[in-house]
DOPATI-23027 format. One record per atom (N, C-alpha, C): atom name; residue in one letter; residue number from 1; y negated, x, z. Coordinates in nm, 2 decimals, decimal comma. Layout:
N
ZATI   atomo   residuo   num       yy       xx       zz
ZATI      CA         A   NUM        Y        X        Z
...
END
This chain:
70
ZATI   atomo   residuo   num       yy       xx       zz
ZATI       N         M     1    11,57    -7,35    -4,23
ZATI      CA         M     1    11,66    -7,36    -4,14
ZATI       C         M     1    11,78    -7,44    -4,15
ZATI       N         N     2    11,91    -7,48    -4,14
ZATI      CA         N     2    11,92    -7,56    -4,18
ZATI       C         N     2    12,00    -7,65    -4,07
ZATI       N         Y     3    11,87    -7,70    -3,95
ZATI      CA         Y     3    11,88    -7,77    -3,88
ZATI       C         Y     3    11,81    -7,91    -3,94
ZATI       N         R     4    11,85    -8,01    -3,86
ZATI      CA         R     4    11,71    -8,10    -3,90
ZATI       C         R     4    11,66    -8,14    -3,80
ZATI       N         F     5    11,55    -8,20    -3,79
ZATI      CA         F     5    11,43    -8,24    -3,73
ZATI       C         F     5    11,41    -8,41    -3,78
ZATI       N         L     6    11,39    -8,43    -3,65
ZATI      CA         L     6    11,39    -8,65    -3,66
ZATI       C         L     6    11,26    -8,70    -3,66
ZATI       N         A     7    11,21    -8,78    -3,76
ZATI      CA         A     7    11,11    -8,84    -3,72
ZATI       C         A     7    11,09    -8,94    -3,66
ZATI       N         D     8    11,13    -9,02    -3,59
ZATI      CA         D     8    11,15    -9,11    -3,55
ZATI       C         D     8    11,03    -9,18    -3,53
ZATI       N         R     9    11,07    -9,26    -3,60
ZATI      CA         R     9    10,86    -9,40    -3,65
ZATI       C         R     9    10,87    -9,48    -3,60
ZATI       N         D    10    10,98    -9,56    -3,61
ZATI      CA         D    10    11,02    -9,72    -3,54
ZATI       C         D    10    11,03    -9,70    -3,38
ZATI       N         L    11    11,08    -9,55    -3,34
ZATI      CA         L    11    11,13    -9,51    -3,19
ZATI       C         L    11    11,31    -9,58    -3,16
ZATI       N         A    12    11,36    -9,63    -3,27
ZATI      CA         A    12    11,45    -9,62    -3,21
ZATI       C         A    12    11,56    -9,58    -3,15
ZATI       N         V    13    11,52    -9,44    -3,19
ZATI      CA         V    13    11,63    -9,35    -3,14
ZATI       C         V    13    11,60    -9,29    -3,02
ZATI       N         T    14    11,42    -9,30    -3,01
ZATI      CA         T    14    11,38    -9,26    -2,85
ZATI       C         T    14    11,42    -9,39    -2,78
ZATI       N         R    15    11,39    -9,56    -2,81
ZATI      CA         R    15    11,46    -9,62    -2,68
ZATI       C         R    15    11,54    -9,57    -2,62
ZATI       N         R    16    11,71    -9,57    -2,75
ZATI      CA         R    16    11,83    -9,51    -2,71
ZATI       C         R    16    11,87    -9,43    -2,55
ZATI       N         L    17    11,76    -9,32    -2,68
ZATI      CA         L    17    11,79    -9,20    -2,54
ZATI       C         L    17    11,68    -9,22    -2,39
ZATI       N         G    18    11,63    -9,34    -2,42
ZATI      CA         G    18    11,48    -9,41    -2,25
ZATI       C         G    18    11,41    -9,30    -2,27
ZATI       N         L    19    11,32    -9,31    -2,35
ZATI      CA         L    19    11,19    -9,18    -2,40
ZATI       C         L    19    11,05    -9,26    -2,40
ZATI       N         V    20    11,12    -9,39    -2,37
ZATI      CA         V    20    10,96    -9,46    -2,42
ZATI       C         V    20    10,89    -9,46    -2,33
ZATI       N         H    21    10,76    -9,44    -2,39
ZATI      CA         H    21    10,67    -9,49    -2,26
ZATI       C         H    21    10,60    -9,61    -2,26
ZATI       N         A    22    10,67    -9,74    -2,21
ZATI      CA         A    22    10,60    -9,92    -2,26
ZATI       C         A    22    10,45    -9,90    -2,24
ZATI       N         G    23    10,42    -9,94    -2,33
ZATI      CA         G    23    10,22    -9,94    -2,34
ZATI       C         G    23    10,12    -9,79    -2,30
ZATI       N         G    24    10,22    -9,69    -2,37
ZATI      CA         G    24    10,14    -9,64    -2,30
ZATI       C         G    24    10,02    -9,54    -2,40
ZATI       N         G    25    10,07    -9,62    -2,53
ZATI      CA         G    25    10,02    -9,54    -2,63
ZATI       C         G    25     9,84    -9,65    -2,65
ZATI       N         S    26     9,79    -9,66    -2,75
ZATI      CA         S    26     9,63    -9,74    -2,79
ZATI       C         S    26     9,67    -9,81    -2,85
ZATI       N         D    27     9,59    -9,94    -2,73
ZATI      CA         D    27     9,58   -10,10    -2,75
ZATI       C         D    27     9,77   -10,18    -2,66
ZATI       N         G    28     9,78   -10,03    -2,62
ZATI      CA         G    28     9,89   -10,13    -2,53
ZATI       C         G    28    10,01   -10,10    -2,64
ZATI       N         K    29    10,09   -10,00    -2,73
ZATI      CA         K    29    10,14    -9,97    -2,75
ZATI       C         K    29    10,30    -9,93    -2,73
ZATI       N         D    30    10,44    -9,93    -2,73
ZATI      CA         D    30    10,50    -9,83    -2,70
ZATI       C         D    30    10,47    -9,72    -2,77
ZATI       N         V    31    10,52    -9,53    -2,71
ZATI      CA         V    31    10,53    -9,48    -2,76
ZATI       C         V    31    10,56    -9,39    -2,65
ZATI       N         P    32    10,68    -9,23    -2,72
ZATI      CA         P    32    10,74    -9,18    -2,70
ZATI       C         P    32    10,74    -9,13    -2,59
ZATI       N         V    33    10,76    -9,03    -2,45
ZATI      CA         V    33    10,75    -8,94    -2,39
ZATI       C         V    33    10,76    -8,80    -2,44
ZATI       N         P    34    10,65    -8,71    -2,45
ZATI      CA         P    34    10,70    -8,65    -2,52
ZATI       C         P    34    10,80    -8,53    -2,48
ZATI       N         A    35    10,86    -8,47    -2,49
ZATI      CA         A    35    11,00    -8,43    -2,51
ZATI       C         A    35    11,04    -8,42    -2,62
ZATI       N         T    36    11,20    -8,31    -2,56
ZATI      CA         T    36    11,26    -8,19    -2,73
ZATI       C         T    36    11,39    -8,21    -2,67
ZATI       N         V    37    11,41    -8,24    -2,76
ZATI      CA         V    37    11,58    -8,32    -2,76
ZATI       C         V    37    11,65    -8,21    -2,89
ZATI       N         V    38    11,73    -8,12    -2,80
ZATI      CA         V    38    11,85    -8,08    -2,89
ZATI       C         V    38    11,99    -8,12    -2,89
ZATI       N         I    39    12,02    -8,24    -3,01
ZATI      CA         I    39    12,13    -8,35    -3,03
ZATI       C         I    39    12,27    -8,27    -3,15
ZATI       N         D    40    12,37    -8,23    -3,06
ZATI      CA         D    40    12,50    -8,18    -3,17
ZATI       C         D    40    12,51    -8,30    -3,27
ZATI       N         R    41    12,61    -8,22    -3,39
ZATI      CA         R    41    12,66    -8,34    -3,44
ZATI       C         R    41    12,76    -8,45    -3,39
ZATI       N         A    42    12,81    -8,44    -3,27
ZATI      CA         A    42    12,79    -8,60    -3,26
ZATI       C         A    42    12,77    -8,64    -3,18
ZATI       N         G    43    12,64    -8,63    -3,20
ZATI      CA         G    43    12,52    -8,74    -3,10
ZATI       C         G    43    12,51    -8,70    -3,01
ZATI       N         V    44    12,62    -8,58    -2,92
ZATI      CA         V    44    12,53    -8,57    -2,78
ZATI       C         V    44    12,41    -8,43    -2,79
ZATI       N         V    45    12,35    -8,50    -2,63
ZATI      CA         V    45    12,24    -8,46    -2,56
ZATI       C         V    45    12,30    -8,31    -2,51
ZATI       N         R    46    12,28    -8,21    -2,60
ZATI      CA         R    46    12,28    -8,07    -2,56
ZATI       C         R    46    12,17    -7,96    -2,46
ZATI       N         W    47    12,06    -8,04    -2,47
ZATI      CA         W    47    11,92    -7,98    -2,38
ZATI       C         W    47    11,86    -8,07    -2,42
ZATI       N         S    48    11,74    -8,08    -2,34
ZATI      CA         S    48    11,60    -8,13    -2,32
ZATI       C         S    48    11,48    -8,14    -2,25
ZATI       N         K    49    11,41    -8,17    -2,24
ZATI      CA         K    49    11,25    -8,09    -2,19
ZATI       C         K    49    11,19    -8,19    -2,24
ZATI       N         L    50    11,16    -8,26    -2,09
ZATI      CA         L    50    11,07    -8,36    -2,12
ZATI       C         L    50    10,93    -8,29    -2,05
ZATI       N         A    51    10,82    -8,31    -2,06
ZATI      CA         A    51    10,67    -8,34    -2,06
ZATI       C         A    51    10,62    -8,37    -2,01
ZATI       N         D    52    10,52    -8,36    -1,97
ZATI      CA         D    52    10,37    -8,41    -1,85
ZATI       C         D    52    10,26    -8,55    -1,96
ZATI       N         N    53    10,28    -8,46    -2,08
ZATI      CA         N    53    10,13    -8,48    -2,15
ZATI       C         N    53    10,18    -8,43    -2,24
ZATI       N         V    54    10,14    -8,45    -2,41
ZATI      CA         V    54    10,15    -8,43    -2,50
ZATI       C         V    54    10,12    -8,32    -2,55
ZATI       N         Q    55    10,04    -8,20    -2,47
ZATI      CA         Q    55    10,00    -8,10    -2,50
ZATI       C         Q    55    10,13    -7,93    -2,37
ZATI       N         S    56    10,19    -7,99    -2,30
ZATI      CA         S    56    10,28    -7,98    -2,27
ZATI       C         S    56    10,43    -7,93    -2,38
ZATI       N         R    57    10,44    -7,83    -2,40
ZATI      CA         R    57    10,56    -7,85    -2,50
ZATI       C         R    57    10,65    -7,70    -2,43
ZATI       N         P    58    10,77    -7,68    -2,46
ZATI      CA         P    58    10,92    -7,63    -2,42
ZATI       C         P    58    10,86    -7,44    -2,57
ZATI       N         D    59    10,92    -7,35    -2,43
ZATI      CA         D    59    10,87    -7,24    -2,45
ZATI       C         D    59    11,00    -7,23    -2,62
ZATI       N         P    60    10,88    -7,22    -2,78
ZATI      CA         P    60    11,01    -7,24    -2,87
ZATI       C         P    60    11,13    -7,09    -2,85
ZATI       N         K    61    11,15    -6,97    -2,81
ZATI      CA         K    61    11,26    -6,94    -2,71
ZATI       C         K    61    11,39    -6,98    -2,69
ZATI       N         D    62    11,33    -7,10    -2,55
ZATI      CA         D    62    11,43    -7,17    -2,50
ZATI       C         D    62    11,52    -7,23    -2,63
ZATI       N         V    63    11,39    -7,34    -2,73
ZATI      CA         V    63    11,47    -7,48    -2,80
ZATI       C         V    63    11,52    -7,40    -2,87
ZATI       N         L    64    11,53    -7,25    -2,94
ZATI      CA         L    64    11,60    -7,23    -3,04
ZATI       C         L    64    11,75    -7,10    -2,93
ZATI       N         G    65    11,74    -7,09    -2,87
ZATI      CA         G    65    11,84    -7,10    -2,77
ZATI       C         G    65    11,93    -7,21    -2,73
ZATI       N         A    66    11,91    -7,30    -2,70
ZATI      CA         A    66    11,96    -7,43    -2,71
ZATI       C         A    66    11,99    -7,47    -2,84
ZATI       N         V    67    11,90    -7,45    -3,02
ZATI      CA         V    67    11,99    -7,44    -3,11
ZATI       C         V    67    12,15    -7,35    -3,13
ZATI       N         R    68    12,11    -7,26    -3,06
ZATI      CA         R    68    12,19    -7,10    -3,06
ZATI       C         R    68    12,34    -7,15    -3,01
ZATI       N         A    69    12,34    -7,22    -2,87
ZATI      CA         A    69    12,49    -7,26    -2,83
ZATI       C         A    69    12,50    -7,35    -2,86
ZATI       N         L    70    12,44    -7,40    -2,98
ZATI      CA         L    70    12,57    -7,48    -3,03
ZATI       C         L    70    12,65    -7,50    -3,08
END
């Protein structure tokens, strides 16, 4: 695929999107809220799905549909 996938190790983007679970990690570290976010080239969030836990993810068909709609 000709898409970029983000690895946000320092939570910079996560914080900008308001997706931080403050103190939710081991030893009280901040961790990301489980989420899948599709962002267009202009930086606009076009689709997102938040999860209640790390094992709950959106159907890949839904994510692909959101990407194809860009």
